[in-house]
N, C-alpha and C positions, 0 to 999 in steps of 0.2 A: 504494500499499499504506500509505504514512504517513497519508494522509487517511481511509482507512478504520479504521486502528488508532484515530487520534484520534477518529473519530465514535464508535467503540466505547468507548472510554475515557470520554468525554464522556456518553454515554448511560448507561453504568454509575453514574458519579458523580450524574447526574440522578436516576436511579431510587432510589439509595441515600439521597439527600437527602429524599425524600418519605416515608420511613419515619417514623412519627410516635412519638414518645417523650414520654408524659406527665411532667410534672414535679410535684413535690409541690404539693398544693392547701392554701392557707392561708385560713380563715374566722375572722376574730376572733381570731387568736392560736392556733388549734386547726389543726395540720397533719397531713396524711396523704397518703401515697403511693400513688396509684390503681394503680400498677403493682408494689405489694409483693407478695412471695411469700406465698401463703397458700391454704390448701385451701378455696376456696370451695364452697358447696353449692347446689344448685337454681338459680335464676335470679340469684343474686349474680354480678356481674362485676366489679366494681372497689372495694367497701367493706363492710367487716363490722365490727360494734362489738358489745362485750359490758360488762356493768356489773352492778351491785347495786342492788336496788331495795327501797324500805320503802313500805308503803301502810297505809291505814287500811281495815279489813276491813269489808264490809257485813254487815248482819244479815238481809239478805235481804228487806227491805222496800222496795217500789217506791218510786222517787224518792229514795233514799238517795244522798247525794254522796260518792264515794270520792274521796281524795285521796293523793297519794305523792310521793316524791323518791327521787333515785338519782344515782349517779356512773358515769360511764362509765370502765371500768378498761383497755380494749384495744381498738385500732382496727387492723385487718388483721394481726394477730398472735396466735399460740397463747398467749402469755404476757402479763401486765400490762405495758404499755408507756407508761404516762402520761408519764413524763419525756421520751420521745420526740415524742408527737403534742401535748403540751401542757407544754413545758418549765417555764414559769413561773406555770402556772395549773391548775386544777381543772376539768373539764368535768362539771358537774352539771346535773340536770334536774329539773322539777317537773311534776305531771300532776293532772288532775281529771277525773272523769266522773260520770254519773248512771246510777243503776240503772233500767233500763226494765220487766224481767221477768226471772224465775227459774223454772227447772223442776228441782227437785234441785239437781244439782250444776252446771247450765248456767246460766250469768248473761249477759243482754244489757245493754249499756250504751250510752249516746249521749251527745253533747255533750262528747266528749274534747277537752281542751285539754292541750297539751305545751308547755312552756317550757324552753329550753336556756340 
């Protein structure tokens, strides 16, 4: 009976030790928790971010180059949390792209370049 009990306890410990718990991920000082509680939508499974963006508008002429910049204001949260994911920094980005075609309010771009 003792051998059976020890085997069951050992098996339970082994199974419980194989459960994966993701720890926070840090890239260049920006940290996020992939297990953070957040209401993900669609195919998002472990990461969502939101921010503000400023861009130069195109006048609808093909080959116009559109540029912009922005700041990420929240990661895996419903409220701004920059002090959590980037405690001593600011996560910003720039982008540029070329207008290929336009049809009324539909625009098609190419050569998108994004830098964080």
